[in-house]
C-alpha positions in Angstrom: 7.3 -33.2 -46.7 5.7 -33.3 -43.2 2.3 -31.9 -42.2 2.3 -29.5 -39.2 -0.7 -28.2 -37.4 -0.3 -24.7 -35.9 -2.8 -24.0 -33.1 -2.4 -20.2 -32.7 -4.7 -17.2 -32.4 -2.2 -14.4 -33.0 -1.9 -13.6 -36.6 1.7 -12.4 -36.4 2.9 -15.6 -34.7 0.9 -17.7 -37.1 2.4 -15.9 -40.1 6.0 -16.3 -38.9 5.5 -20.0 -38.1 3.8 -20.6 -41.4 6.5 -18.8 -43.3 9.3 -20.8 -41.7 7.5 -24.1 -42.2 6.8 -23.2 -45.8 10.4 -22.4 -46.5 11.4 -25.7 -45.0 9.0 -27.4 -47.4 6.3 -28.6 -44.9 2.6 -28.5 -45.3 0.7 -26.3 -42.8 -2.7 -26.7 -41.2 -4.1 -24.0 -39.0 -6.6 -23.6 -36.1 -7.3 -20.5 -34.2 -8.6 -21.9 -31.0 -8.0 -24.9 -28.8 -11.3 -26.8 -29.6 -10.7 -26.2 -33.3 -7.1 -27.5 -32.9 -8.2 -30.7 -31.2 -10.7 -31.4 -34.0 -8.2 -30.6 -36.7 -5.6 -32.9 -35.1 -8.1 -35.8 -34.9 -9.2 -35.3 -38.4 -5.8 -34.8 -40.1 -3.3 -36.7 -37.9 -0.4 -34.3 -38.5 3.3 -35.2 -38.0 3.8 -32.3 -35.6 1.6 -29.9 -33.6 2.6 -26.3 -32.5 0.4 -25.4 -29.6 -0.1 -22.0 -28.2 -1.1 -22.2 -24.6 -3.1 -19.0 -24.2 -6.0 -19.7 -26.6 -9.7 -18.8 -26.9 -12.4 -21.5 -26.3 -10.0 -24.1 -24.8 -6.5 -23.4 -23.5 -3.5 -25.2 -24.8 -3.1 -27.3 -21.8 -6.5 -28.8 -22.1 -6.2 -29.1 -25.9 -3.0 -31.0 -25.5 -4.6 -33.4 -22.9 -7.5 -34.0 -25.3 -5.2 -34.7 -28.2 -3.2 -37.1 -26.0 -6.4 -39.1 -25.2 -6.6 -40.1 -28.9 -4.7 -43.3 -29.4 -3.7 -42.3 -32.9 -2.2 -39.1 -31.7 -0.4 -40.1 -28.5 3.0 -40.2 -30.2 2.7 -37.0 -32.3 5.2 -34.4 -31.0 3.4 -31.3 -29.5 5.5 -28.2 -29.1 4.2 -25.6 -26.8 4.9 -22.2 -28.3 4.0 -19.7 -25.6 4.7 -16.4 -24.0 4.2 -18.1 -20.6 7.9 -18.0 -19.5 7.7 -17.9 -15.7 9.2 -20.5 -13.4 7.2 -23.7 -13.8 5.5 -22.9 -17.0 7.7 -25.3 -19.1 7.0 -28.0 -16.6 3.3 -27.4 -16.7 3.4 -27.7 -20.5 5.3 -30.9 -20.3 3.0 -32.3 -17.6 -0.1 -31.5 -19.9 1.6 -33.7 -22.6 3.7 -31.3 -24.6 7.0 -32.8 -26.0 8.9 -29.6 -26.0 8.6 -25.9 -25.2 9.5 -22.7 -27.2 9.2 -19.2 -25.7 7.7 -16.3 -27.6 8.8 -14.0 -29.1 10.1 -16.8 -31.4 13.8 -16.8 -32.3 13.7 -18.2 -35.8 17.1 -20.0 -35.5 16.1 -21.8 -32.3 12.7 -22.5 -33.7 14.1 -24.2 -36.8 16.5 -26.3 -34.6 13.5 -27.6 -32.6 11.5 -28.2 -35.7 14.4 -30.2 -37.2 14.6 -32.2 -34.0 11.0 -33.3 -34.2 10.5 -33.5 -38.0 
């Protein structure tokens, strides 16, 4: 069993990711904004982080950069899960420190494949 931190402010997206991870047997931690997500990552050192980009308090790009500043978290995979799907958005996520990128709405089959790749 791995621990996954979901940093997401949309209840429907949070529910779906939590449901899928639970079915796969993983423990789930949650944060509803970027600042709370950074704090939760530093406190819990999860095995994987699912990062929304459009978040209150601190956006996902900034939160990702802050998490990457922590030496103990620099190798933790961070997957951007976002509705930002324009040209250049994936590259912007990767440049901020994300390991991978998933577009919303989430396709459960593709989502599970990416999770398996990093867990």
